Residue frames as a rotation matrix with the C-alpha (Angstrom) as fourth column:
UNK 1
0.572 0.820 0.000 0.00
0.820 -0.572 0.000 0.00
0.000 0.000 -1.000 0.00
UNK 2
0.414 -0.507 -0.756 2.88
0.178 -0.769 0.614 2.36
-0.893 -0.389 -0.228 0.84
UNK 3
-0.655 -0.694 0.299 4.49
0.372 0.049 0.927 1.70
-0.658 0.719 0.226 -2.54
UNK 4
-0.150 0.695 0.703 1.19
0.973 -0.024 0.232 2.36
0.178 0.718 -0.673 -4.37
UNK 5
0.760 0.415 -0.500 0.79
0.550 -0.821 0.153 5.63
-0.347 -0.391 -0.852 -2.46
UNK 6
-0.038 -0.875 -0.483 4.36
0.090 -0.484 0.870 6.66
-0.995 -0.010 0.098 -3.33
UNK 7
-0.686 -0.184 0.704 3.79
0.664 0.236 0.709 5.74
-0.297 0.954 -0.040 -6.99
UNK 8
0.330 0.882 0.338 0.54
0.931 -0.363 0.038 7.74
0.156 0.302 -0.941 -7.09
UNK 9
0.637 -0.154 -0.756 2.35
0.299 -0.854 0.426 10.70
-0.711 -0.497 -0.498 -5.48
UNK 10
-0.502 -0.865 0.004 5.04
0.252 -0.142 0.957 10.56
-0.827 0.481 0.289 -8.14
UNK 11
-0.430 0.431 0.793 2.41
0.898 0.116 0.424 10.52
0.090 0.895 -0.437 -10.89
UNK 12
0.673 0.700 -0.239 0.68
0.730 -0.681 0.059 13.51
-0.121 -0.214 -0.969 -9.32
UNK 13
0.217 -0.694 -0.686 3.98
0.117 -0.679 0.725 15.41
-0.969 -0.238 -0.066 -9.17
UNK 14
-0.722 -0.507 0.472 4.71
0.478 0.128 0.869 14.57
-0.501 0.853 0.150 -12.79
UNK 15
0.048 0.833 0.551 1.25
0.983 -0.137 0.121 15.71
0.177 0.536 -0.825 -13.84
UNK 16
0.748 0.186 -0.637 1.66
0.432 -0.865 0.254 18.99
-0.504 -0.465 -0.728 -11.93
UNK 17
-0.146 -0.919 -0.367 5.13
0.095 -0.383 0.919 19.57
-0.985 0.099 0.143 -13.37
UNK 18
-0.623 -0.036 0.781 3.99
0.753 0.246 0.611 18.79
-0.214 0.969 -0.126 -16.92
UNK 19
0.451 0.859 0.242 1.08
0.883 -0.469 0.019 21.20
0.130 0.205 -0.970 -16.63
UNK 20
0.559 -0.349 -0.752 3.38
0.232 -0.805 0.546 23.86
-0.796 -0.480 -0.369 -15.18
UNK 21
-0.545 -0.836 0.060 5.80
0.236 -0.085 0.968 23.48
-0.805 0.541 0.244 -18.10
UNK 22
-0.346 0.505 0.791 2.98
0.936 0.125 0.330 23.49
0.068 0.854 -0.515 -20.64
UNK 23
0.713 0.634 -0.299 1.55
0.672 -0.740 0.031 26.68
-0.202 -0.223 -0.954 -19.14
UNK 24
0.235 -0.717 -0.656 4.94
0.033 -0.669 0.743 28.39
-0.971 -0.196 -0.134 -19.21
UNK 25
-0.628 -0.485 0.609 5.41
0.561 0.261 0.786 27.31
-0.540 0.835 0.108 -22.82
UNK 26
-0.154 0.660 0.736 2.24
0.914 -0.189 0.360 29.05
0.376 0.728 -0.574 -23.95
UNK 27
0.780 0.341 0.524 2.19
0.120 -0.904 0.410 31.94
0.614 -0.257 -0.747 -21.47
UNK 28
-0.015 -0.918 -0.395 5.73
0.750 0.251 -0.612 32.71
0.661 -0.305 0.685 -20.27
UNK 29
0.793 0.372 0.482 4.81
-0.042 -0.757 0.652 34.68
0.608 -0.537 -0.585 -17.17
UNK 30
-0.091 -0.878 0.470 7.36
-0.629 -0.315 -0.711 35.78
0.772 -0.360 -0.524 -14.60
UNK 31
-0.620 -0.317 -0.718 8.45
0.270 0.773 -0.574 33.62
0.737 -0.549 -0.394 -11.67
UNK 32
-0.959 0.275 0.067 6.62
-0.189 -0.444 -0.876 35.81
-0.212 -0.853 0.478 -9.18
UNK 33
-0.258 0.923 -0.287 3.38
-0.966 -0.242 0.088 35.46
0.012 0.300 0.954 -11.17
UNK 34
-0.054 0.216 -0.975 3.54
-0.350 0.910 0.222 31.70
0.935 0.354 0.026 -11.65
UNK 35
-0.833 -0.290 -0.472 4.25
0.329 0.426 -0.843 31.28
0.445 -0.857 -0.259 -7.92
UNK 36
-0.856 0.509 0.085 1.33
-0.440 -0.634 -0.635 33.55
-0.270 -0.582 0.768 -6.99
UNK 37
-0.459 0.734 -0.501 -1.21
-0.554 0.205 0.807 31.50
0.695 0.648 0.313 -8.95
UNK 38
-0.776 0.367 0.513 -4.05
-0.332 0.453 -0.827 30.11
-0.536 -0.812 -0.230 -6.89
UNK 39
-0.616 0.646 0.450 -7.26
0.763 0.631 0.140 28.32
-0.193 0.429 -0.882 -7.77
UNK 40
0.258 0.730 -0.633 -8.94
0.492 -0.663 -0.565 31.73
-0.832 -0.166 -0.530 -7.54
UNK 41
-0.377 -0.473 -0.797 -6.89
-0.457 -0.653 0.604 32.91
-0.806 0.592 0.030 -10.53
UNK 42
-0.989 0.053 0.135 -8.52
0.139 0.614 0.777 30.22
-0.041 0.787 -0.615 -12.70
UNK 43
-0.360 0.904 -0.232 -11.91
-0.558 -0.408 -0.723 31.23
-0.748 -0.131 0.651 -14.07
UNK 44
-0.501 0.286 0.817 -14.13
0.589 0.804 0.080 28.77
-0.634 0.521 -0.571 -15.93
UNK 45
-0.458 0.372 -0.807 -15.51
-0.687 -0.724 0.057 30.06
-0.563 0.581 0.588 -19.23
UNK 46
0.664 0.740 0.104 -17.75
-0.479 0.528 -0.701 28.43
-0.574 0.416 0.705 -21.85
UNK 47
0.671 -0.470 -0.573 -14.60
-0.542 0.216 -0.812 27.74
0.506 0.856 -0.110 -23.91
UNK 48
0.206 -0.663 -0.719 -12.47
0.500 0.703 -0.506 26.40
0.841 -0.255 0.476 -21.05
UNK 49
0.501 -0.135 -0.855 -10.55
0.818 -0.249 0.519 28.54
-0.283 -0.959 -0.015 -18.57
UNK 50
0.544 -0.458 0.703 -9.04
0.026 -0.828 -0.560 32.00
0.839 0.323 -0.438 -18.31
UNK 51
0.094 -0.583 -0.807 -6.16
0.987 0.159 0.000 32.75
0.128 -0.797 0.591 -15.99
UNK 52
0.696 0.218 0.684 -6.35
0.173 -0.976 0.135 36.13
0.697 0.024 -0.716 -14.32
UNK 53
-0.284 -0.806 -0.520 -3.36
0.897 -0.033 -0.440 37.71
0.337 -0.592 0.732 -12.59
UNK 54
0.802 0.491 -0.340 -4.05
0.590 -0.741 0.321 40.56
-0.094 -0.458 -0.884 -10.19
UNK 55
0.724 -0.528 0.445 -1.94
-0.217 -0.786 -0.579 43.70
0.655 0.323 -0.683 -10.33
UNK 56
0.552 -0.505 0.663 -0.20
-0.798 -0.090 0.596 42.61
-0.242 -0.858 -0.453 -7.10
UNK 57
0.651 -0.249 0.717 0.89
0.147 0.968 0.202 39.37
-0.745 -0.026 0.667 -8.83
UNK 58
0.693 -0.369 0.619 2.85
0.684 0.067 -0.726 41.09
0.226 0.927 0.299 -11.60
UNK 59
-0.278 -0.908 -0.312 6.11
0.930 -0.336 0.148 43.01
-0.239 -0.249 0.938 -11.71
UNK 60
-0.749 -0.022 0.662 4.49
0.408 -0.803 0.435 45.85
0.522 0.596 0.610 -13.63
UNK 61
-0.823 0.495 -0.278 1.60
0.118 -0.330 -0.937 46.19
-0.555 -0.804 0.213 -11.18
UNK 62
-0.419 0.705 -0.572 -0.92
-0.908 -0.335 0.253 45.62
-0.013 0.626 0.780 -13.97
UNK 63
0.102 0.551 0.828 -3.58
-0.343 0.801 -0.491 42.93
-0.934 -0.234 0.271 -14.01
UNK 64
-0.596 -0.286 -0.750 -3.22
-0.803 0.196 0.563 40.46
-0.014 0.938 -0.347 -16.87
UNK 65
0.187 0.604 0.774 -5.27
-0.415 0.763 -0.495 37.59
-0.890 -0.228 0.394 -18.18
UNK 66
-0.586 -0.326 -0.742 -5.00
-0.810 0.267 0.522 34.92
0.028 0.907 -0.421 -20.83
UNK 67
0.624 0.781 -0.025 -7.21
-0.782 0.623 -0.015 32.08
0.004 0.029 1.000 -21.99
UNK 68
-0.119 -0.577 0.808 -5.90
-0.360 0.783 0.507 28.58
-0.925 -0.230 -0.301 -21.37
UNK 69
-0.570 -0.112 -0.814 -5.14
-0.822 0.092 0.563 27.20
0.012 0.989 -0.145 -24.84
UNK 70
0.441 0.887 -0.134 -7.80
-0.891 0.451 0.052 24.72
0.106 0.097 0.990 -25.89
UNK 71
0.195 -0.451 -0.871 -5.16
-0.248 0.837 -0.489 21.96
0.949 0.311 0.052 -26.09
UNK 72
-0.797 -0.595 -0.105 -4.53
-0.008 0.185 -0.983 22.30
0.604 -0.782 -0.153 -22.35
UNK 73
-0.204 0.798 0.567 -8.11
-0.870 -0.414 0.269 22.75
0.449 -0.438 0.779 -21.10
UNK 74
0.635 0.466 -0.616 -8.69
-0.219 0.874 0.435 19.01
0.741 -0.141 0.657 -20.58
UNK 75
-0.119 -0.787 -0.606 -5.43
0.561 0.450 -0.695 18.68
0.819 -0.423 0.388 -18.61
UNK 76
-0.819 -0.122 0.561 -6.16
-0.299 -0.743 -0.598 21.69
0.490 -0.658 0.572 -16.41
UNK 77
0.166 0.972 0.169 -9.66
-0.802 0.034 0.596 20.36
0.574 -0.235 0.785 -15.77
UNK 78
0.553 -0.054 -0.832 -8.32
0.259 0.959 0.111 16.95
0.792 -0.277 0.544 -14.63
UNK 79
-0.533 -0.843 -0.078 -5.67
0.406 -0.174 -0.897 18.70
0.743 -0.509 0.435 -12.55
UNK 80
-0.651 0.317 0.689 -8.18
-0.607 -0.763 -0.223 20.92
0.456 -0.563 0.689 -10.75
UNK 81
0.379 0.925 -0.036 -10.73
-0.769 0.336 0.544 18.15
0.516 -0.178 0.838 -10.25
UNK 82
0.921 0.035 -0.387 -8.48
0.064 0.969 0.241 15.20
0.384 -0.246 0.890 -9.34
UNK 83
0.199 -0.958 -0.206 -4.71
0.626 0.286 -0.726 15.70
0.755 0.015 0.656 -9.17
UNK 84
-0.427 -0.409 0.807 -4.43
-0.217 -0.820 -0.530 18.91
0.878 -0.401 0.261 -7.15
UNK 85
0.459 0.637 0.619 -6.98
-0.766 -0.069 0.639 17.89
0.450 -0.768 0.456 -4.47
UNK 86
0.877 -0.188 -0.442 -5.10
0.295 0.938 0.185 14.61
0.379 -0.292 0.878 -3.96
UNK 87
-0.098 -0.991 0.086 -1.85
0.576 -0.127 -0.808 16.54
0.812 -0.030 0.584 -3.50
UNK 88
-0.233 0.056 0.971 -3.26
-0.496 -0.866 -0.069 19.13
0.837 -0.497 0.230 -1.10
UNK 89
-0.448 0.136 -0.884 -4.79
0.557 0.816 -0.157 16.48
0.700 -0.562 -0.441 1.18
UNK 90
0.286 0.608 -0.741 -5.75
0.954 -0.105 0.281 17.82
0.093 -0.787 -0.610 4.62
UNK 91
-0.383 -0.519 -0.765 -3.62
0.621 -0.757 0.202 20.97
-0.683 -0.398 0.612 4.48
UNK 92
0.486 0.693 0.533 -6.08
0.858 -0.263 -0.440 23.18
-0.165 0.671 -0.722 2.69
UNK 93
-0.306 -0.420 -0.854 -4.70
0.073 -0.905 0.418 26.07
-0.949 0.065 0.308 0.70
UNK 94
0.741 0.670 0.047 -5.63
0.124 -0.067 -0.990 27.52
-0.660 0.739 -0.133 -2.64
UNK 95
-0.126 -0.865 -0.486 -2.12
-0.643 -0.302 0.704 27.58
-0.756 0.401 -0.518 -4.18
UNK 96
0.660 0.432 -0.615 -2.25
-0.749 0.326 -0.576 26.18
-0.049 0.841 0.539 -7.71
UNK 97
0.231 -0.695 -0.681 1.02
-0.368 0.586 -0.722 24.27
0.901 0.417 -0.120 -7.35
UNK 98
0.842 0.114 0.528 1.02
-0.540 0.188 0.820 22.08
-0.006 -0.976 0.219 -4.21
UNK 99
-0.253 -0.966 -0.045 4.14
-0.935 0.256 -0.247 20.39
0.250 -0.020 -0.968 -2.91
UNK 100
-0.393 0.021 -0.919 4.50
-0.038 0.999 0.039 16.71
0.919 0.050 -0.392 -2.02
UNK 101
-0.885 -0.009 -0.465 3.78
0.456 0.180 -0.871 17.62
0.092 -0.984 -0.155 1.58
UNK 102
-0.034 0.999 -0.024 0.59
0.999 0.034 -0.008 19.44
-0.007 -0.024 -1.000 0.63
UNK 103
0.158 0.045 -0.986 1.64
0.352 -0.936 0.013 23.08
-0.922 -0.350 -0.164 1.06
UNK 104
0.982 0.181 -0.047 2.01
0.038 -0.437 -0.899 25.53
-0.183 0.881 -0.436 -1.82
UNK 105
0.290 -0.916 0.279 5.28
0.957 0.270 -0.108 25.45
0.024 0.298 0.954 -3.75
UNK 106
0.469 -0.259 -0.845 7.54
0.149 -0.919 0.364 28.47
-0.871 -0.297 -0.392 -3.32
UNK 107
0.856 -0.092 -0.508 9.30
-0.491 -0.451 -0.746 30.25
-0.160 0.888 -0.431 -6.17
UNK 108
-0.174 -0.985 0.019 12.66
-0.945 0.173 0.277 28.55
-0.276 0.030 -0.961 -5.56
UNK 109
-0.373 0.087 0.924 11.06
-0.054 0.992 -0.115 25.10
-0.926 -0.093 -0.366 -5.77
UNK 110
0.757 0.646 0.093 9.12
0.106 0.019 -0.994 26.00
-0.644 0.763 -0.054 -8.92
UNK 111
0.513 -0.663 -0.545 12.37
-0.854 -0.461 -0.243 27.25
-0.090 0.590 -0.802 -10.46
UNK 112
-0.478 -0.739 0.474 14.14
-0.702 0.646 0.300 23.99
-0.528 -0.190 -0.828 -9.50
UNK 113
0.106 0.607 0.788 11.32
0.159 0.771 -0.616 21.86
-0.982 0.191 -0.015 -10.93
UNK 114
0.917 0.260 -0.303 11.47
-0.213 -0.324 -0.922 23.68
-0.338 0.910 -0.242 -14.26
UNK 115
0.170 -0.940 -0.297 15.28
-0.983 -0.183 0.017 23.50
-0.070 0.289 -0.955 -14.49
UNK 116
-0.476 -0.343 0.810 15.33
-0.445 0.888 0.114 19.82
-0.758 -0.307 -0.575 -13.58
UNK 117
0.383 0.731 0.564 12.56
0.186 0.537 -0.823 18.86
-0.905 0.420 0.070 -16.02
UNK 118
0.887 -0.083 -0.455 14.09
-0.445 -0.422 -0.790 20.74
-0.127 0.903 -0.411 -18.95
UNK 119
-0.118 -0.993 0.025 17.57
-0.975 0.121 0.184 19.35
-0.186 -0.003 -0.983 -18.20
UNK 120
-0.341 0.031 0.940 16.24
-0.196 0.975 -0.103 15.79
-0.919 -0.219 -0.327 -17.99
UNK 121
0.560 0.712 0.424 14.21
0.279 0.320 -0.905 16.06
-0.780 0.625 -0.019 -21.17
UNK 122
0.986 -0.075 0.149 16.44
0.110 -0.377 -0.920 18.20
0.125 0.923 -0.364 -23.39
UNK 123
0.315 -0.932 -0.180 19.86
0.949 0.308 0.065 18.25
-0.006 -0.191 0.981 -21.75
UNK 124
-0.234 -0.326 0.916 19.77
0.408 -0.888 -0.211 22.05
0.882 0.325 0.341 -21.53
UNK 125
-0.600 0.041 -0.799 19.93
0.750 -0.317 -0.580 24.34
-0.277 -0.947 0.160 -18.52
UNK 126
-0.541 0.523 0.659 16.87
0.242 -0.653 0.717 26.54
0.806 0.548 0.227 -18.73
UNK 127
-0.863 0.247 -0.441 15.25
0.401 -0.197 -0.895 28.66
-0.308 -0.949 0.071 -16.07
UNK 128
0.074 0.993 -0.087 11.89
0.768 -0.113 -0.630 30.35
-0.636 -0.020 -0.772 -15.93
UNK 129
0.225 -0.002 -0.974 13.11
-0.271 -0.961 -0.060 33.55
-0.936 0.278 -0.217 -17.59
UNK 130
-0.819 -0.574 -0.011 14.43
-0.200 0.268 0.942 31.51
-0.538 0.774 -0.335 -20.52
UNK 131
-0.284 0.810 0.513 10.82
0.871 0.442 -0.216 30.66
-0.402 0.385 -0.831 -21.42
UNK 132
0.580 0.494 -0.648 10.21
0.265 -0.866 -0.424 34.38
-0.771 0.074 -0.633 -21.80
UNK 133
-0.189 -0.751 -0.633 13.32
-0.553 -0.451 0.701 34.91
-0.811 0.482 -0.330 -23.91
UNK 134
-0.804 -0.110 0.584 12.45
0.294 0.780 0.552 31.90
-0.517 0.616 -0.595 -26.04
UNK 135
0.200 0.961 0.190 8.98
0.786 -0.042 -0.616 33.24
-0.584 0.273 -0.764 -26.79
UNK 136
0.581 -0.024 -0.813 10.37
-0.227 -0.965 -0.134 36.58
-0.781 0.263 -0.566 -27.92
UNK 137
-0.490 -0.850 -0.194 13.13
-0.505 0.095 0.858 34.97
-0.710 0.519 -0.475 -29.97
UNK 138
-0.514 0.388 0.765 10.69
0.612 0.790 0.011 32.54
-0.601 0.474 -0.644 -31.61
UNK 139
0.611 0.785 -0.102 8.48
0.519 -0.494 -0.698 35.41
-0.598 0.373 -0.709 -32.75
UNK 140
0.372 -0.531 -0.762 11.45
-0.512 -0.801 0.309 37.49
-0.774 0.275 -0.570 -33.93
UNK 141
-0.692 -0.715 0.101 12.89
-0.343 0.449 0.825 34.63
-0.635 0.536 -0.556 -36.01
UNK 142
-0.708 0.421 0.567 9.78
0.611 0.768 0.193 32.85
-0.354 0.483 -0.801 -37.28
UNK 143
0.259 0.870 0.419 7.35
0.946 -0.315 0.069 35.77
0.192 0.379 -0.905 -37.54
UNK 144
-0.694 -0.645 -0.319 9.30
0.705 -0.699 -0.121 39.05
-0.145 -0.308 0.940 -37.53
UNK 145
-0.603 0.537 0.589 6.22
0.085 -0.692 0.717 40.85
0.793 0.483 0.372 -38.86
UNK 146
0.514 0.825 -0.234 4.54
0.280 0.096 0.955 40.04
0.811 -0.557 -0.182 -35.52
UNK 147
-0.461 -0.823 -0.332 7.37
0.604 -0.017 -0.797 41.39
0.651 -0.568 0.504 -33.34
UNK 148
-0.504 0.342 0.793 4.97
-0.496 -0.866 0.057 43.96
0.707 -0.365 0.606 -31.92
UNK 149
0.572 0.758 -0.313 3.18
-0.217 0.508 0.833 41.13
0.791 -0.408 0.456 -30.09
UNK 150
-0.114 -0.728 -0.676 6.28
0.557 0.517 -0.650 40.43
0.823 -0.451 0.346 -28.03
UNK 151
-0.780 -0.176 0.600 5.75
-0.291 -0.747 -0.598 43.44
0.553 -0.641 0.531 -25.77
UNK 152
0.140 0.933 0.331 2.29
-0.892 -0.026 0.451 42.16
0.429 -0.359 0.829 -24.85
UNK 153
0.586 0.040 -0.809 3.38
0.045 0.996 0.081 38.56
0.809 -0.084 0.582 -24.38
UNK 154
-0.223 -0.811 -0.540 6.25
0.722 0.235 -0.651 39.58
0.655 -0.535 0.533 -22.11
UNK 155
0.697 0.590 -0.407 4.38
0.713 -0.516 0.474 42.48
0.070 -0.621 -0.781 -20.45
UNK 156
-0.449 -0.882 -0.144 7.10
0.874 -0.467 0.135 44.93
-0.186 -0.065 0.980 -21.45
UNK 157
0.658 0.629 -0.413 6.20
0.542 -0.777 -0.320 48.57
-0.522 -0.013 -0.853 -21.17
UNK 158
0.165 -0.710 -0.684 9.52
-0.450 -0.671 0.589 49.70
-0.878 0.211 -0.430 -22.65
UNK 159
0.949 0.274 -0.153 9.69
-0.248 0.356 -0.901 49.05
-0.193 0.894 0.406 -26.43
UNK 160
0.163 -0.964 -0.212 13.50
-0.964 -0.110 -0.241 48.86
0.208 0.244 -0.947 -26.20
UNK 161
-0.252 -0.205 0.946 13.16
-0.566 0.824 0.027 45.41
-0.785 -0.529 -0.323 -24.59
UNK 162
0.699 0.555 0.450 11.26
0.085 0.561 -0.823 44.15
-0.710 0.614 0.345 -27.64
UNK 163
0.821 -0.435 -0.371 13.86
-0.540 -0.379 -0.751 45.70
0.186 0.817 -0.546 -29.91
UNK 164
-0.124 -0.904 0.410 16.65
-0.953 0.224 0.205 43.92
-0.277 -0.365 -0.889 -28.00
UNK 165
0.029 0.212 0.977 15.01
-0.091 0.974 -0.209 40.52
-0.995 -0.082 0.048 -28.57
UNK 166
0.930 0.364 0.041 14.47
0.033 0.028 -0.999 41.35
-0.365 0.931 0.014 -32.23
UNK 167
0.529 -0.808 -0.262 18.10
-0.828 -0.422 -0.371 42.42
0.189 0.412 -0.891 -32.70
UNK 168
-0.250 -0.619 0.745 19.44
-0.757 0.605 0.249 39.37
-0.604 -0.501 -0.619 -30.87
UNK 169
0.352 0.470 0.809 17.32
0.124 0.834 -0.538 36.99
-0.928 0.289 0.235 -32.92
UNK 170
0.985 0.027 -0.168 18.35
-0.156 -0.255 -0.954 38.67
-0.069 0.967 -0.247 -36.18
UNK 171
0.198 -0.979 -0.039 22.06
-0.980 -0.197 -0.033 38.57
0.025 0.045 -0.999 -35.29
UNK 172
-0.205 -0.210 0.956 21.75
-0.405 0.907 0.112 34.84
-0.891 -0.364 -0.271 -34.45
UNK 173
0.701 0.531 0.476 19.99
0.230 0.464 -0.856 34.16
-0.675 0.709 0.203 -37.76
UNK 174
0.838 -0.425 -0.343 22.60
-0.536 -0.519 -0.666 36.14
0.105 0.742 -0.662 -39.66
UNK 175
-0.096 -0.940 0.328 25.47
-0.942 0.192 0.274 34.22
-0.320 -0.283 -0.904 -38.06
UNK 176
0.057 0.177 0.983 23.87
0.004 0.984 -0.177 30.89
-0.998 0.014 0.055 -39.03
């Protein structure tokens, strides 16, 4: 029974970590914001879910929201209905990312989970901020005509940040 419980706990952790990575891949929010996420930030809609960040949850002090991509709606639904409640157990909290012991994960642990998962899967060291850089670089290289979207995706208020990503991506493409 102990082994089955441990195995189920590992599966729950893997599910949580996979969902975390998938979310960061489609919405590369800052470390502070991903750590701040609670079940209250998730709002059911007819199409699936929206994720709402309060102004206090963002570096810029501006509220943000994004729809959960349709490809991830089923996984988030299972997570909220089954996986997360099993992880939280008796220690009730509304943190979206519970730890093995039931409490909410802190930012250092979320960072470690992401680095470990990416290293294991791809053999690359990649932190949370690298998801943000990757999104900007992807747009700059594959869709330079859409570079204006980068500021919104990364929540940059200074257009020079977008220009830096664009210039970096172009210099990398030119060197190849």
